C-alpha positions in Angstrom: 66.9 149.9 88.9 66.0 151.2 85.5 68.4 150.2 82.4 69.6 152.7 80.4 68.0 153.3 76.9 70.6 151.3 75.0 69.6 148.3 77.2 66.6 147.7 75.0 69.2 147.8 71.9 71.5 145.4 73.4 69.0 142.5 73.4 71.1 139.1 73.8 74.5 141.0 73.1 74.9 141.1 76.9 77.3 143.8 78.5 79.0 145.8 76.5 81.9 145.6 78.6 82.4 142.0 77.7 82.6 142.9 73.9 85.9 144.2 72.4 85.4 147.7 71.0 83.3 148.8 74.3 86.6 150.0 76.1 88.1 152.4 73.0 89.8 155.1 74.0 87.9 158.4 73.0 90.5 161.0 72.5 94.4 160.9 70.7 93.3 159.8 67.1 91.6 161.5 64.3 88.3 159.0 64.8 88.0 160.2 68.4 85.1 162.5 67.9 83.5 160.0 66.0 84.1 157.1 68.5 82.8 159.4 71.4 79.1 160.3 69.3 78.8 156.4 68.7 79.3 155.6 72.4 76.9 158.6 73.1 74.4 157.6 70.8 74.7 153.5 71.9 74.1 155.2 75.4 77.3 153.1 76.4 77.7 154.7 79.8 73.9 153.7 80.7 74.6 150.1 79.4 77.7 149.6 81.5 75.3 150.8 84.4 72.6 148.8 83.5 74.6 145.3 83.6 76.3 146.0 86.9 73.4 144.3 88.8 74.1 140.9 87.1 77.8 140.8 88.3 79.4 139.7 91.4 83.2 139.2 93.1 85.5 141.4 90.8 83.2 141.2 87.5 82.1 144.9 88.0 85.9 146.5 87.2 85.3 146.5 83.8 81.8 148.0 83.7 83.1 150.8 86.3 86.4 151.4 84.6 84.5 151.9 81.5 81.9 154.5 83.2 85.0 156.2 84.9 86.5 156.7 81.6 83.5 158.1 80.0 82.5 160.4 82.4 85.8 161.9 82.8 86.3 162.4 79.2 87.6 165.3 77.6 86.3 168.1 76.9 84.1 168.4 80.2 80.9 168.7 78.4 81.4 165.2 76.8 82.1 164.0 80.3 78.9 165.7 81.3 76.8 163.7 78.4 78.1 160.5 79.7 77.5 161.3 83.5 73.9 162.0 82.5 73.4 158.6 81.2 75.2 157.4 84.0 72.2 159.3 86.3 69.5 158.2 83.8 70.4 154.6 84.3 70.5 154.6 88.2 73.9 154.6 88.3 74.0 156.4 91.8 71.2 154.2 93.1 72.3 153.1 96.9 71.5 149.5 96.3 73.7 149.6 93.2 76.5 151.1 94.9 76.4 149.0 97.4 76.1 146.0 95.5 79.7 146.9 93.9 81.0 147.2 97.3 84.2 149.3 98.1 86.2 150.9 95.4 89.7 150.2 95.0 
């Protein structure tokens, strides 16, 4: 599995889903567009996919939740940019999907 471009920048900070700000809402507030751009620039969706390989049991729930929220973001063009990050990070690789197990 290929980690996203943000994985190299992430370094010792670990999985972004375990940090407080990683699950910030994208829309609604006046800073929503700025937050969305920051998440895109930091490859948040790719980084979340990148940390899935090291998680077990219920641990994948947080990064999968983040990925789903990013990919389904409004407007659809924004969600498509996050979806592209997921694909570049190998988010649909069969071994990764199998490791994550059934989605509740």
